[in-house]
Each structure stands twice: as structure tokens, then as C-alpha cells.
N, C-alpha and C positions, 0 to 999 in steps of 0.2 A: 504494500500500499504506500502511496506517495504521501510524505508528510506535507502539510500545508504549506511549509516554508519554500519547497522546491517548485511550487506551481506558480505560474504567472498570476498576476493579481486577480483578474476577473475570474479565471478558472478556480483559483482557491476560494474566492467568495461564493462561487457556484456550488463547489463541492460542500462548503459549509452549509449552504442553505438545504442541499439535499440531505445532509446528515440530520440537521436540526428539525426541519419541517416534515420530511417524508420518511426518515429512518433509513436512507440508503447511504451506503459508503462506496466510494469509487476506488477501484484498484486497478492494476495494470491489465487492461483488456476486459474488464468485467464490472458489473454493478451487482452488488448484493444487498439484500434486505437484512438489516440488523435486527437481531432478536427474534428470528423465526425459530420455533420450537422443533419443527419436524419437517423432514424433506419429503414427507408423503404428499402425493398430489390430492388435490381436492376431490370429493366424492363424485362429482359429475364426470370425471375421467374413468375410463374402464381399462384395466390391466389384463392382458392375456399372458399368462406365464408359459403356456405351451405353445411353441412356435408352429406346431402343426395345425393348431386351431386359429392362427391369427387372421387368415383370410376369411374364414367362415365367421368369425366373431365380427370382423370389420363389416362384412356384407349384412349380417343381421343387424348391426347398429345403423347402418345407412338405411335399410328398409324401415327400421323402427322410426328413424327421424324424419323419413319423408313418405308416409304410406300412401299418399295420393298423387305421387309423381307419375306423369306420363311423358315418355320421350317426345321431343318435337317432331313435327312432320318433316320428312325429308325435303330439303330445299331444291328447288329447280331453277335452272337458268336457260336462257335461249342461246343455243349454239348455232353459230352462223354457217357452219358447214364449209362445203368445197369452195363457195364463191370467196369467202374471206380468206380461206386457205390459198387461193390463187393470188389474192392481193399481197398477203404476207410472203408468199414465195417470191413474188416479183420484187418486194423490198429487200429481201435477202439476196436475190440475184444481183440487184443493183449495187448493194453494198460490197458484194464480192468483186463485181466488175470494177469498182472504184478502188479496190485493194484496201478497203477498210476493215475486212474480216478475212480470216484465213479459211481454208478448205474445211477444216474440222468445226470451225465456228459455223460454217454453212449447215453442217450436219446437225449440229445442236440447235441452230435456229429453226430448221425444218421440223425437228421433233417438238420443239416448243409451239411452233404455229400449229402443229397437228393437234396437240392437246388443247390449245386455247380455242380451236374451232370445233372441238368436240368430235374430231375424226373427219374422214372424208365422206361426205354425204350431203343430203339436203338440209337446209335450215330446219332445226327442230328443237324441242324442249328436252333437256337432259337433266338427270339428277346429278347432285354433287358427287355421289359415289361413282357415277360414270366417268366424270372428269378425273377423279382420283385414280381409277383403274387405268385410264389412258396415260396418266402421269407416271404411274409406276412401271407400266409397259415401257414407256419411252426411257425412263431412267435406267432400268435394267438393260435395255438395248444399248444405251450409251456406255454403261459399265462394261459391256463386252468388247468395246474398242480399245486398242492399244493407246490411242491418243488421250482418251479420257483417264485412263489409269495413270498415264504419265503426268497429266495435269494435277490429279489428286496427290500424287507423290510429291510433285514439285511445290505445291501449295502447303503440304505438311512439312516439308523440310525447309523452305525458304519463306514461307509466309506471304509469297507474292504469286500471282496467277502466271501460268505459262501460256504463251501464244504459240501454239503449234497448229 
């Protein structure tokens, strides 16, 4: 614990107020309540001693706290389909022709455009899960390329993106 003489003026006064008014004492990296009798948690907390029952006890507690919970309806969005995909593909092509992006960034851009447009098809209403499925499929396909793996390794080792 810091003696009050070693602390700067305002901080020492603040520590004094904490101790006098609220019963807290300030130590290195912690705040403690002075005069607590027990380290036992309040009765509203539940303790599970058997680790094998931890998940089932937590689930029972959640069900007990929210008996009338109903999950929200799945959200839908309007996917613009192949027409928007064509427009985005043209933008990707133009950026590659202008040497603003690399060949692998073209591949990444096409995958992102495919996901954003809800796949290749007519404009339609899709669920959020449909978009997440397309995203997972595109991500796993990109992970299968040597260039993506090189980018990941370079980012982890150097903290900067690799332009390949």
C-alpha cells in the first residue's frame, strides 16, 4: 500500500476521501473494502462445485431468469443478385486495370462481391443466415489459396498487410 506521503497531492487527498467516506483503501493495482468480514459471495450468487454440472446449472439459471423469452424472428435483407454483382465486378476490373489492386486482391474482391450480392441470381429476399453461409463458404475458399495463407502469416509476423 502506498503511504500518503508518496502520492501526488490530489491523489493523496482522493485516497483519504475513499478511506474516510467509503471505507476503501487503495493499493498497488487494487481497491479493497476495509473491514469486510467474509469473502463469501452474496446469497444471490449461485456456486457450482462440480465442474461437470456447470453448464447445466447455468442453463437452468438462465431459463429461470427469463421464462417468457422468445428468440427474435430471423432478419431478412434484399439481395441485389447478379445485376449488382456485375457492377461490382466491373469496379474490381477497373481497379485492376489501373494497377490499384493485385491479382489476389481481385480474387478477394470477387468473393466479397458475391457475398454482398447474396450470390449469383435474381434480386430476392434472403435471411441473415444465407449471407453468413455465403461468407463462410467464401472465407474457406480463400483459406485454400497459397496467397491468403501468406498474407495471414505475414500479418502475424510483421503486423502489416502483405500486398501479393
